[in-house]
Residue, then its C-alpha position, 0 to 999 in steps of 0.5 A: m523465373s516467376t510464374v507470371k513470366r513463365i505463363v506469358n512466355i508459354l502463351l507467346s509460344f502458343i501464339l508463335a505456333v499459331l502464327l507459324t502454322v497460318l504462315t505455312l498454310a498461307g504460303t502453301l496457298q500462295f505458291t500453289l493454288l494461287n499460282e497459275n504456273f502451279i496448275l499448268d505444271n500439274m496439267n503437264t504432269c498428268n497429261y491433262i490436255t491429252e486426256k481432255k482431247d480424248e474426252i471432248t472428241s468422244s462427246l463431239t462424236d456423240l453429237g456428230y452421230a445425231s447430225g449425220l457426221e461420220e466418226d472420222f470427221f472428229s478424229d483430227l478435228l482437235n489438236e493439243v496446241m489449240l487446247h493448250d493455248d485456250v486453257e492457258k489463256y483461260l487460266s491467265d484471264y482467271y488469275s488476272g481477274e479478267g474473266s473465267v470463260i473459255d475462249k471458243t473463237a479458235f475452236k469455232q474457226t477450226f470446226n467451221t473449216a473442217l465442215d467445209k472440207y468435209i462437205e467438199k470431200k463427201g461431194i455434198d452440195p453446199n447450198s443443201v446445207s441449212n445455215d441454221n442447222r450448221e450454226y446450231l451444230i457449231k454452237e452445240a459443239a462449242k458449248i461442249y468444248k467450253q464446258s469440258l475445258e472449264l474447271p469446276f467451281f472456278g466461275k462460281l468462286a471467281g470473286r472470292f478467289q480474287n479476294l483471297k489472292t489479294i489478302i494472302p500476301y498481307v496475311m503472310a507479311v503480318c504473320l512473319i513480322l509478328s513471329i519475328l517480333i515474338i522471337v526477338i522478345f524471347i531473346l531480349s526478355t532474359k539474360w538466360k538465352h537457353r530459355a529463349a531457345r526452349y520457348i522457340c523449341y516449344a513453338t516450332s514443335a507445336t507448328f510441326l505437329s499442327t502442319a504434319v498430322l492432317p496432311l499425313i492422315i489424308l495422304l496415307s488414307k488416300k482420301v484425295e483419290n476417293f473423290n468422285i469426279a466424272s471427268r478423268a482428266t479433271y480427276m487426275l488434275f485434282v489429285s495431282c494438285a491436292n497431293n502436291m499441296l499436301v507435300c508442300i505443307l509436309s516439306c514446311s513441317a519437316f523444316f519446323l521439325i529440323v528447327s525444333a531439333a536445333m533449338f532443343l540442342l541449343y537449349k541443352k548446350l546453353y543450359k549446361k553453360a548457364l549451370k557452369 
């Protein structure tokens, strides 16, 4: 094989490795962070709704002390079904591009009904309760509810998120088509098929290294767990999502390792055959 052709093939192997790496990362984004079911599944795994319920109840209790409400008022105020429905709608609206704000309607109705029952239970004259004070209390409680359930940075990144969601499938398609094209070039550009296997082996080996090293370092050093997030529920969700994304990348990396090993064995077999 001429030196020029060898250099061209090595360059194509490098380009193929880059394309496969980008395809792996884009595919991971597409099936994890850009998929609302991925977030919901991780919420279920880390008991996000239960943790959030406790956090919101604690914050509302502090608000209640300042308003003269007893602690038992908040003990049964929230239910996980309502929280789950509001979070699911929030994610659905966000991923569809319709909005990035928690719907407070159900919470306000629940809080308002609970106030009526509380006033009746305590024997308080409804006319003695100022409408302004009542509206202020409901408004502040709804604000706590909204801020607690909204995911950090989701609102600020909404526009970029939608752009990324649109672009990623095209990136994946381009990388896949170009990768197939380069592999076809390897196969058709020489009658010695062991050479094609060798350069594909180079590319998949490089892809394995480029997609395995950083995720392994992050997982083994527990960098994800060291992030400082005030909300325990949000922290647990972040750790669960991040670790699952890293595991997804490593799974793809393992696939390229297997392909690389298979190409190496094929190269050895075809090389021996060519010598004969």
